[in-house]
C-alpha positions in Angstrom: 28.0 -146.8 -149.2 25.5 -149.3 -147.8 27.2 -152.2 -148.3 30.4 -150.6 -146.9 28.7 -149.7 -143.6 26.8 -152.9 -143.2 30.3 -155.0 -143.8 31.9 -152.9 -141.2 29.0 -153.6 -138.9 29.2 -157.4 -139.3 33.1 -157.0 -138.9 32.2 -155.5 -135.4 30.2 -158.6 -134.5 32.6 -161.1 -135.9 35.3 -159.1 -133.4 32.6 -159.5 -130.5 32.5 -163.2 -131.3 36.2 -163.7 -131.1 36.7 -162.2 -128.0 35.6 -165.0 -125.9 37.7 -167.6 -128.1 41.6 -168.3 -127.0 44.2 -166.4 -128.8 45.1 -169.4 -131.0 42.0 -171.0 -131.4 41.6 -172.0 -135.4 38.1 -170.1 -135.8 39.7 -166.9 -134.1 42.7 -166.8 -136.2 40.7 -167.6 -139.5 38.2 -164.9 -138.5 41.3 -162.4 -138.1 42.7 -163.1 -141.2 39.5 -162.5 -142.9 38.6 -159.5 -141.3 42.3 -158.1 -141.8 41.9 -158.6 -145.9 38.2 -157.3 -145.9 39.4 -154.4 -143.6 42.1 -153.8 -146.5 39.8 -154.2 -149.3 37.2 -152.0 -147.9 39.4 -149.2 -146.8 40.2 -148.7 -150.6 38.4 -145.7 -152.3 34.9 -146.6 -153.7 34.7 -146.2 -157.4 31.1 -146.4 -157.8 31.2 -149.2 -160.5 29.7 -152.3 -160.6 32.9 -154.2 -160.1 33.3 -152.0 -156.7 29.7 -152.9 -155.4 30.3 -156.7 -156.1 33.9 -156.5 -154.3 31.9 -154.9 -151.2 29.4 -157.4 -151.4 31.6 -160.3 -151.1 33.1 -158.7 -148.3 29.8 -158.7 -146.5 29.4 -162.3 -147.7 32.6 -163.2 -146.3 32.0 -161.6 -143.0 28.7 -163.4 -142.3 30.2 -166.9 -143.4 32.8 -166.0 -140.8 30.5 -164.9 -138.4 28.1 -168.2 -139.0 31.2 -170.4 -138.3 32.4 -168.3 -135.0 29.1 -168.7 -133.5 29.1 -172.3 -134.3 32.2 -172.5 -132.6 31.1 -170.8 -129.5 30.5 -173.0 -126.2 27.2 -173.6 -125.4 25.5 -171.8 -122.7 24.5 -174.2 -119.9 20.9 -173.2 -118.2 20.8 -171.9 -114.7 
């Protein structure tokens, strides 16, 4: 359950980072694909097995990877 909640929290951050990017920007499109796949997998019932926990951990890792790439794609803020 903790992995699932964490995955949803990271997903929310990924979605937030997608907002300023143009709709057809490659980082945004790839992030949306990863999120859709992860959302589909995370919505499946939890089985309480090691395999299920591993799958959820992979979804968390995929979301963090996408978050890192989105943060790198963000335009640099100019100092005031």
